[in-house]
N, CA and C atoms as an extended XYZ file, in Angstrom:
408
Properties=species:S:1:pos:R:3:atomname:S:1:resname:S:1:resid:I:1 pbc="F F F"
N         0.839       -1.188        0.000 N   UNK     1
C         0.000        0.000        0.000 CA  UNK     1
C         0.878        1.243        0.000 C   UNK     1
N         0.437        2.245       -0.719 N   UNK     2
C         1.168        3.505       -0.751 CA  UNK     2
C         0.751        4.364        0.443 C   UNK     2
N         1.553        5.381        0.721 N   UNK     3
C         1.197        6.322        1.786 CA  UNK     3
C        -0.158        6.960        1.504 C   UNK     3
N        -0.423        7.251        0.238 N   UNK     4
C        -1.706        7.851       -0.151 CA  UNK     4
C        -2.862        6.890        0.136 C   UNK     4
N        -2.675        5.596       -0.163 N   UNK     5
C        -3.710        4.589        0.122 CA  UNK     5
C        -4.030        4.549        1.614 C   UNK     5
N        -2.981        4.575        2.425 N   UNK     6
C        -3.177        4.523        3.875 CA  UNK     6
C        -3.885        5.784        4.361 C   UNK     6
N        -3.444        6.948        3.870 N   UNK     7
C        -4.084        8.207        4.255 CA  UNK     7
C        -5.567        8.182        3.899 C   UNK     7
N        -5.901        7.674        2.719 N   UNK     8
C        -7.306        7.590        2.310 CA  UNK     8
C        -8.088        6.634        3.212 C   UNK     8
N        -7.479        5.511        3.599 N   UNK     9
C        -8.142        4.580        4.512 CA  UNK     9
C        -8.428        5.258        5.852 C   UNK     9
N        -7.415        5.909        6.417 N   UNK    10
C        -7.579        6.576        7.721 CA  UNK    10
C        -8.659        7.652        7.634 C   UNK    10
N        -8.675        8.409        6.567 N   UNK    11
C        -9.686        9.451        6.370 CA  UNK    11
C       -11.086        8.852        6.297 C   UNK    11
N       -11.234        7.756        5.551 N   UNK    12
C       -12.546        7.098        5.437 CA  UNK    12
C       -12.980        6.489        6.773 C   UNK    12
N       -12.029        5.945        7.527 N   UNK    13
C       -12.344        5.369        8.838 CA  UNK    13
C       -12.829        6.460        9.797 C   UNK    13
N       -12.107        7.572        9.847 N   UNK    14
C       -12.507        8.693       10.717 CA  UNK    14
C       -13.859        9.262       10.278 C   UNK    14
N       -14.093        9.351        8.980 N   UNK    15
C       -15.380        9.855        8.478 CA  UNK    15
C       -16.521        8.907        8.832 C   UNK    15
N       -16.268        7.604        8.789 N   UNK    16
C       -17.303        6.635        9.168 CA  UNK    16
C       -17.679        6.810       10.633 C   UNK    16
N       -16.678        7.038       11.496 N   UNK    17
C       -16.986        7.288       12.906 CA  UNK    17
C       -17.742        8.603       13.085 C   UNK    17
N       -17.327        9.630       12.363 N   UNK    18
C       -17.987       10.935       12.501 CA  UNK    18
C       -19.456       10.861       12.101 C   UNK    18
N       -19.740       10.107       11.047 N   UNK    19
C       -21.124       10.010       10.573 CA  UNK    19
C       -21.884        8.865       11.225 C   UNK    19
N       -21.124        7.920       11.810 N   UNK    20
C       -21.713        6.706       12.398 CA  UNK    20
C       -22.647        6.036       11.388 C   UNK    20
N       -22.137        5.934       10.192 N   UNK    21
C       -22.883        5.393        9.060 CA  UNK    21
C       -22.490        3.931        8.847 C   UNK    21
N       -23.438        3.028        9.058 N   UNK    22
C       -23.180        1.606        8.903 CA  UNK    22
C       -22.672        1.231        7.539 C   UNK    22
N       -23.182        1.860        6.493 N   UNK    23
C       -22.738        1.567        5.126 CA  UNK    23
C       -21.287        2.000        4.920 C   UNK    23
N       -20.906        3.129        5.525 N   UNK    24
C       -19.524        3.598        5.402 CA  UNK    24
C       -18.572        2.635        6.106 C   UNK    24
N       -18.963        2.129        7.289 N   UNK    25
C       -18.129        1.132        7.970 CA  UNK    25
C       -18.064       -0.150        7.168 C   UNK    25
N       -19.198       -0.606        6.688 N   UNK    26
C       -19.261       -1.844        5.922 CA  UNK    26
C       -18.345       -1.777        4.698 C   UNK    26
N       -18.259       -0.613        4.060 N   UNK    27
C       -17.412       -0.446        2.879 CA  UNK    27
C       -15.920       -0.576        3.203 C   UNK    27
N       -15.550       -0.382        4.456 N   UNK    28
C       -14.154       -0.499        4.868 CA  UNK    28
C       -13.707       -1.948        5.054 C   UNK    28
N       -14.655       -2.853        5.180 N   UNK    29
C       -14.388       -4.232        5.590 CA  UNK    29
C       -14.495       -5.236        4.462 C   UNK    29
N       -13.599       -6.212        4.518 N   UNK    30
C       -13.790       -7.422        3.724 CA  UNK    30
C       -14.939       -8.181        4.378 C   UNK    30
N       -15.815       -8.784        3.612 N   UNK    31
C       -16.899       -9.572        4.216 CA  UNK    31
C       -16.383      -10.663        5.151 C   UNK    31
N       -15.175      -11.170        4.894 N   UNK    32
C       -14.613      -12.206        5.758 CA  UNK    32
C       -13.670      -11.639        6.813 C   UNK    32
N       -13.619      -10.314        6.946 N   UNK    33
C       -12.778       -9.681        7.955 CA  UNK    33
C       -13.313       -9.964        9.354 C   UNK    33
N       -12.440       -9.774       10.365 N   UNK    34
C       -12.820      -10.058       11.748 CA  UNK    34
C       -12.318       -8.946       12.660 C   UNK    34
N       -13.196       -8.504       13.567 N   UNK    35
C       -12.862       -7.525       14.601 CA  UNK    35
C       -12.758       -8.246       15.937 C   UNK    35
N       -11.652       -7.998       16.651 N   UNK    36
C       -11.459       -8.515       18.005 CA  UNK    36
C       -11.425       -7.298       18.925 C   UNK    36
N       -12.347       -7.224       19.877 N   UNK    37
C       -12.438       -6.071       20.760 CA  UNK    37
C       -12.857       -6.516       22.153 C   UNK    37
N       -12.286       -5.899       23.200 N   UNK    38
C       -12.702       -6.229       24.565 CA  UNK    38
C       -14.104       -5.710       24.901 C   UNK    38
N       -14.702       -4.950       23.992 N   UNK    39
C       -16.031       -4.390       24.233 CA  UNK    39
C       -17.150       -5.370       23.904 C   UNK    39
N       -16.853       -6.411       23.148 N   UNK    40
C       -17.895       -7.329       22.688 CA  UNK    40
C       -17.632       -8.736       23.197 C   UNK    40
N       -18.692       -9.527       23.263 N   UNK    41
C       -18.587      -10.868       23.835 CA  UNK    41
C       -18.058      -11.912       22.862 C   UNK    41
N       -17.781      -11.504       21.637 N   UNK    42
C       -17.254      -12.428       20.632 CA  UNK    42
C       -16.644      -11.625       19.499 C   UNK    42
N       -15.828      -12.266       18.662 N   UNK    43
C       -15.330      -11.572       17.473 CA  UNK    43
C       -16.501      -11.181       16.565 C   UNK    43
N       -16.348      -10.067       15.866 N   UNK    44
C       -17.383       -9.553       14.968 CA  UNK    44
C       -16.893       -9.739       13.533 C   UNK    44
N       -17.740      -10.323       12.709 N   UNK    45
C       -17.399      -10.521       11.298 CA  UNK    45
C       -17.655       -9.235       10.517 C   UNK    45
N       -16.848       -8.995        9.499 N   UNK    46
C       -16.968       -7.786        8.682 CA  UNK    46
C       -18.361       -7.572        8.137 C   UNK    46
N       -19.018       -8.646        7.758 N   UNK    47
C       -20.368       -8.533        7.201 CA  UNK    47
C       -21.396       -8.057        8.227 C   UNK    47
N       -21.033       -8.054        9.522 N   UNK    48
C       -21.953       -7.629       10.584 CA  UNK    48
C       -21.838       -6.146       10.915 C   UNK    48
N       -20.950       -5.429       10.238 N   UNK    49
C       -20.666       -4.063       10.662 CA  UNK    49
C       -21.812       -3.086       10.519 C   UNK    49
N       -22.666       -3.261        9.567 N   UNK    50
C       -23.835       -2.394        9.471 CA  UNK    50
C       -24.692       -2.505       10.724 C   UNK    50
N       -24.926       -3.730       11.171 N   UNK    51
C       -25.731       -3.967       12.374 CA  UNK    51
C       -24.998       -3.501       13.632 C   UNK    51
N       -23.671       -3.730       13.687 N   UNK    52
C       -22.896       -3.315       14.853 CA  UNK    52
C       -22.934       -1.798       15.007 C   UNK    52
N       -22.849       -1.080       13.916 N   UNK    53
C       -22.904        0.383       13.975 CA  UNK    53
C       -24.227        0.839       14.570 C   UNK    53
N       -25.322        0.212       14.168 N   UNK    54
C       -26.632        0.546       14.736 CA  UNK    54
C       -26.674        0.245       16.228 C   UNK    54
N       -26.119       -0.897       16.635 N   UNK    55
C       -26.093       -1.277       18.045 CA  UNK    55
C       -25.316       -0.260       18.877 C   UNK    55
N       -24.145        0.142       18.399 N   UNK    56
C       -23.316        1.118       19.122 CA  UNK    56
C       -24.026        2.466       19.189 C   UNK    56
N       -24.606        2.903       18.073 N   UNK    57
C       -25.313        4.189       18.055 CA  UNK    57
C       -26.478        4.182       19.049 C   UNK    57
N       -27.205        3.085       19.142 N   UNK    58
C       -28.345        3.012       20.052 CA  UNK    58
C       -27.932        2.885       21.515 C   UNK    58
N       -26.822        2.188       21.787 N   UNK    59
C       -26.403        2.003       23.175 CA  UNK    59
C       -25.581        3.183       23.703 C   UNK    59
N       -24.978        3.959       22.811 N   UNK    60
C       -24.166        5.110       23.219 CA  UNK    60
C       -24.410        6.267       22.254 C   UNK    60
N       -25.624        6.831       22.271 N   UNK    61
C       -25.960        7.864       21.282 CA  UNK    61
C       -25.122        9.135       21.395 C   UNK    61
N       -24.547        9.393       22.558 N   UNK    62
C       -23.758       10.604       22.754 CA  UNK    62
C       -22.262       10.381       22.527 C   UNK    62
N       -21.854        9.180       22.146 N   UNK    63
C       -20.442        8.864       21.966 CA  UNK    63
C       -19.830        9.726       20.868 C   UNK    63
N       -18.690       10.329       21.183 N   UNK    64
C       -17.926       11.106       20.209 CA  UNK    64
C       -16.565       10.442       20.071 C   UNK    64
N       -16.215       10.083       18.846 N   UNK    65
C       -14.936        9.425       18.542 CA  UNK    65
C       -14.024       10.439       17.885 C   UNK    65
N       -12.751       10.483       18.329 N   UNK    66
C       -11.784       11.414       17.756 CA  UNK    66
C       -10.513       10.677       17.358 C   UNK    66
N       -10.030       10.948       16.170 N   UNK    67
C        -8.746       10.444       15.712 CA  UNK    67
C        -7.646       11.277       16.357 C   UNK    67
N        -6.683       10.623       17.008 N   UNK    68
C        -5.571       11.342       17.627 CA  UNK    68
C        -4.289       11.229       16.811 C   UNK    68
N        -3.996       10.033       16.315 N   UNK    69
C        -2.759        9.833       15.579 CA  UNK    69
C        -2.846        8.506       14.831 C   UNK    69
N        -1.945        8.283       13.921 N   UNK    70
C        -1.891        7.009       13.209 CA  UNK    70
C        -0.509        6.798       12.622 C   UNK    70
N        -0.229        5.542       12.322 N   UNK    71
C         1.016        5.177       11.656 CA  UNK    71
C         0.760        3.904       10.866 C   UNK    71
N         1.686        3.567        9.984 N   UNK    72
C         1.506        2.351        9.200 CA  UNK    72
C         2.856        1.768        8.804 C   UNK    72
N         2.813        0.483        8.482 N   UNK    73
C         3.957       -0.228        7.923 CA  UNK    73
C         3.406       -1.361        7.072 C   UNK    73
N         3.649       -1.301        5.793 N   UNK    74
C         3.127       -2.335        4.903 CA  UNK    74
C         1.607       -2.351        4.920 C   UNK    74
N         1.033       -3.508        5.210 N   UNK    75
C        -0.427       -3.636        5.231 CA  UNK    75
C        -1.015       -3.459        6.624 C   UNK    75
N        -0.200       -2.981        7.580 N   UNK    76
C        -0.655       -2.767        8.955 CA  UNK    76
C        -0.803       -1.269        9.213 C   UNK    76
N        -1.972       -0.894        9.737 N   UNK    77
C        -2.252        0.498       10.104 CA  UNK    77
C        -2.641        0.513       11.576 C   UNK    77
N        -2.083        1.447       12.327 N   UNK    78
C        -2.401        1.610       13.746 CA  UNK    78
C        -2.969        3.000       13.939 C   UNK    78
N        -4.143        3.048       14.553 N   UNK    79
C        -4.829        4.316       14.796 CA  UNK    79
C        -5.018        4.499       16.296 C   UNK    79
N        -4.589        5.648       16.807 N   UNK    80
C        -4.854        6.013       18.199 CA  UNK    80
C        -6.080        6.920       18.214 C   UNK    80
N        -6.984        6.674       19.160 N   UNK    81
C        -8.248        7.398       19.205 CA  UNK    81
C        -8.649        7.704       20.645 C   UNK    81
N        -9.641        8.562       20.749 N   UNK    82
C       -10.254        8.883       22.040 CA  UNK    82
C       -11.759        8.936       21.847 C   UNK    82
N       -12.502        8.435       22.831 N   UNK    83
C       -13.951        8.594       22.823 CA  UNK    83
C       -14.371        9.334       24.081 C   UNK    83
N       -15.480       10.016       23.961 N   UNK    84
C       -16.080       10.724       25.083 CA  UNK    84
C       -17.565       10.395       25.084 C   UNK    84
N       -18.095       10.129       26.271 N   UNK    85
C       -19.524        9.880       26.416 CA  UNK    85
C       -19.913        9.982       27.882 C   UNK    85
N       -21.207        9.956       28.141 N   UNK    86
C       -21.723        9.981       29.501 CA  UNK    86
C       -22.176        8.565       29.863 C   UNK    86
N       -21.673        8.062       30.997 N   UNK    87
C       -22.060        6.739       31.498 CA  UNK    87
C       -22.481        6.913       32.946 C   UNK    87
N       -23.694        6.481       33.261 N   UNK    88
C       -24.225        6.580       34.626 CA  UNK    88
C       -24.090        8.010       35.161 C   UNK    88
N       -24.341        8.991       34.296 N   UNK    89
C       -24.312       10.389       34.706 CA  UNK    89
C       -22.937       10.999       34.812 C   UNK    89
N       -21.906       10.267       34.440 N   UNK    90
C       -20.538       10.764       34.568 CA  UNK    90
C       -19.845       10.745       33.209 C   UNK    90
N       -19.095       11.817       32.911 N   UNK    91
C       -18.337       11.868       31.656 CA  UNK    91
C       -17.210       10.844       31.711 C   UNK    91
N       -17.079       10.099       30.623 N   UNK    92
C       -16.039        9.089       30.519 CA  UNK    92
C       -15.239        9.340       29.248 C   UNK    92
N       -13.952        9.602       29.405 N   UNK    93
C       -13.028        9.743       28.284 CA  UNK    93
C       -12.182        8.482       28.248 C   UNK    93
N       -12.139        7.855       27.098 N   UNK    94
C       -11.393        6.617       26.936 CA  UNK    94
C       -10.467        6.749       25.746 C   UNK    94
N        -9.256        6.259       25.902 N   UNK    95
C        -8.316        6.212       24.784 CA  UNK    95
C        -8.052        4.771       24.419 C   UNK    95
N        -7.700        4.577       23.157 N   UNK    96
C        -7.386        3.235       22.709 CA  UNK    96
C        -6.617        3.258       21.413 C   UNK    96
N        -6.277        2.064       20.964 N   UNK    97
C        -5.540        1.871       19.726 CA  UNK    97
C        -6.209        0.749       18.958 C   UNK    97
N        -6.390        0.955       17.676 N   UNK    98
C        -6.873       -0.086       16.770 CA  UNK    98
C        -5.722       -0.458       15.843 C   UNK    98
N        -5.479       -1.756       15.737 N   UNK    99
C        -4.458       -2.256       14.818 CA  UNK    99
C        -5.179       -3.001       13.699 C   UNK    99
N        -4.962       -2.549       12.490 N   UNK   100
C        -5.638       -3.115       11.318 CA  UNK   100
C        -4.635       -3.857       10.445 C   UNK   100
N        -5.064       -4.958        9.902 N   UNK   101
C        -4.347       -5.612        8.807 CA  UNK   101
C        -5.251       -5.467        7.593 C   UNK   101
N        -4.756       -4.768        6.572 N   UNK   102
C        -5.556       -4.482        5.389 CA  UNK   102
C        -5.242       -5.462        4.272 C   UNK   102
N        -6.245       -5.736        3.498 N   UNK   103
C        -6.083       -6.537        2.284 CA  UNK   103
C        -6.825       -5.803        1.180 C   UNK   103
N        -6.096       -5.414        0.146 N   UNK   104
C        -6.681       -4.672       -0.968 CA  UNK   104
C        -7.385       -3.396       -0.493 C   UNK   104
N        -6.791       -2.749        0.514 N   UNK   105
C        -7.329       -1.495        1.015 CA  UNK   105
C        -8.506       -1.624        1.964 C   UNK   105
N        -8.900       -2.856        2.278 N   UNK   106
C       -10.038       -3.084        3.181 CA  UNK   106
C        -9.571       -3.883        4.398 C   UNK   106
N       -10.326       -3.804        5.476 N   UNK   107
C        -9.918       -4.421        6.736 CA  UNK   107
C       -10.132       -5.933        6.691 C   UNK   107
N        -9.023       -6.658        6.853 N   UNK   108
C        -9.096       -8.111        6.965 CA  UNK   108
C        -9.146       -8.509        8.436 C   UNK   108
N        -8.478       -7.711        9.287 N   UNK   109
C        -8.495       -7.969       10.726 CA  UNK   109
C        -8.291       -6.657       11.462 C   UNK   109
N        -9.025       -6.506       12.564 N   UNK   110
C        -8.860       -5.346       13.447 CA  UNK   110
C        -8.789       -5.851       14.871 C   UNK   110
N        -7.823       -5.333       15.618 N   UNK   111
C        -7.714       -5.624       17.049 CA  UNK   111
C        -7.776       -4.299       17.791 C   UNK   111
N        -8.689       -4.212       18.744 N   UNK   112
C        -8.880       -3.007       19.548 CA  UNK   112
C        -8.203       -3.217       20.896 C   UNK   112
N        -7.387       -2.247       21.293 N   UNK   113
C        -6.722       -2.269       22.589 CA  UNK   113
C        -7.200       -1.060       23.372 C   UNK   113
N        -7.942       -1.295       24.450 N   UNK   114
C        -8.433       -0.219       25.297 CA  UNK   114
C        -8.717       -0.765       26.689 C   UNK   114
N        -8.596        0.074       27.670 N   UNK   115
C        -8.864       -0.305       29.053 CA  UNK   115
C       -10.361       -0.166       29.321 C   UNK   115
N       -11.019       -1.231       29.685 N   UNK   116
C       -12.469       -1.208       29.928 CA  UNK   116
C       -12.817       -1.094       31.413 C   UNK   116
N       -11.816       -0.966       32.292 N   UNK   117
C       -12.072       -0.965       33.737 CA  UNK   117
C       -12.996        0.176       34.166 C   UNK   117
N       -12.775        1.383       33.675 N   UNK   118
C       -13.605        2.532       34.084 CA  UNK   118
C       -15.054        2.338       33.630 C   UNK   118
N       -15.253        1.892       32.411 N   UNK   119
C       -16.603        1.654       31.905 CA  UNK   119
C       -17.305        0.573       32.728 C   UNK   119
N       -16.599       -0.490       33.042 N   UNK   120
C       -17.184       -1.571       33.854 CA  UNK   120
C       -17.566       -1.061       35.252 C   UNK   120
N       -16.689       -0.257       35.862 N   UNK   121
C       -16.967        0.279       37.200 CA  UNK   121
C       -18.198        1.180       37.169 C   UNK   121
N       -18.271        2.086       36.208 N   UNK   122
C       -19.415        2.996       36.132 CA  UNK   122
C       -20.712        2.236       35.891 C   UNK   122
N       -20.662        1.208       35.069 N   UNK   123
C       -21.873        0.413       34.823 CA  UNK   123
C       -22.343       -0.316       36.074 C   UNK   123
N       -21.401       -0.646       36.974 N   UNK   124
C       -21.770       -1.311       38.237 CA  UNK   124
C       -22.122       -0.293       39.322 C   UNK   124
N       -22.013        1.002       39.000 N   UNK   125
C       -22.305        2.037       39.981 CA  UNK   125
C       -21.165        2.284       40.950 C   UNK   125
N       -19.968        1.878       40.592 N   UNK   126
C       -18.799        2.040       41.448 CA  UNK   126
C       -17.995        3.265       41.017 C   UNK   126
N       -17.264        3.832       41.956 N   UNK   127
C       -16.379        4.950       41.644 CA  UNK   127
C       -15.164        4.434       40.880 C   UNK   127
N       -14.627        5.277       40.020 N   UNK   128
C       -13.398        4.929       39.311 CA  UNK   128
C       -12.236        5.224       40.249 C   UNK   128
N       -11.481        4.207       40.563 N   UNK   129
C       -10.365        4.335       41.498 CA  UNK   129
C        -9.064        3.947       40.815 C   UNK   129
N        -7.991        4.692       41.086 N   UNK   130
C        -6.689        4.283       40.540 CA  UNK   130
C        -6.194        3.026       41.256 C   UNK   130
N        -5.355        2.265       40.606 N   UNK   131
C        -4.774        1.085       41.238 CA  UNK   131
C        -3.796        1.472       42.330 C   UNK   131
N        -3.137        2.624       42.160 N   UNK   132
C        -2.146        3.057       43.129 CA  UNK   132
C        -2.216        4.569       43.291 C   UNK   132
N        -2.234        5.021       44.517 N   UNK   133
C        -2.186        6.464       44.789 CA  UNK   133
C        -0.743        6.862       45.004 C   UNK   133
N        -0.336        7.925       44.344 N   UNK   134
C         1.040        8.395       44.432 CA  UNK   134
C         1.096        9.566       45.413 C   UNK   134
N         1.435        9.269       46.624 N   UNK   135
C         1.617       10.298       47.651 CA  UNK   135
C         3.109       10.524       47.802 C   UNK   135
N         3.702       11.116       46.787 N   UNK   136
C         5.155       11.312       46.771 CA  UNK   136
C         5.550       12.623       47.393 C   UNK   136
């Protein structure tokens, strides 16, 4: 893939998040592509992305996704992102990284790396606590 191809992929990915358009996400994926994410109870197949987009939009209508940075090497693209939303009445900012393996400019595999501890705590009605307090 050329640098231009990668730039176009990243632009289309960010635009799909901005519009939360299932068809735009679906166009990014190979039908046999697979998403691995700690947010879901199983891997998601590329052909399911239209439905997944609807599910995410309905469960987190206020979610805002922002592209922070990206890099690539060969057919691998890594995107750093941030999301913001309200959970249990509290603002939650989450950062993460998506690692993509592209085939013919479309996603063959995506792995999402993000910490889900704060989201899990808020959903249980618990306060978000650091693992260690630094009283230096």
